[in-house]
N, C-alpha and C positions, 0 to 999 in steps of 0.2 A: 612257389609262388611267386619268387623275385623275376622270373620270366612273365608272369600275367602283367606285372605292375610296370617291366620295361615296354611291352606291347600298347597300355594303356597311355603312357606318354609318349608313345611314337602318334598313336591316332589323334592324341589331343594336339601335339605339336602339327601334324598334318592339316587339320582342321583350321588351326589359327592361319595357316600358310594359306591355306585355300580361301578364309576370309577376307586376308588382306589383298590377296590378287583378284578377287571379285569386288572389293571394294575401289582398286585402283583402278580397275577398268571402268567402273561406274564412275569415278570422279573424271575419267578421261571423255568419257561421251558427253558428261554435263558440261563441260567446261567450254566456254565462246571458242569458237574458231579464231584463228588469228588472220589478219589480211585485210582485204579491202570486203565492205559489206555495202550492198546496194539496195534500198528498199524504195518499193515503188507505191503509194497511199493516195489518199484523198488529198494532200497537202502537196502532191506533185513527187519529183524524184529527190532521194536523200541518198546520199553517197558519205560513207565514214570509213575512217581507218581504223582500222582496232590494233 
């Protein structure tokens, strides 16, 4: 039975790592990009430095 318990801990650890990596990737895609942002709208041209 100790072998089954070690495999269970290994699977749980791997799942925690996978959730962490996916969360970090989601955070990176949602984060505002740095640099220059140019918007053209009804009020004209707007340039912002981020």
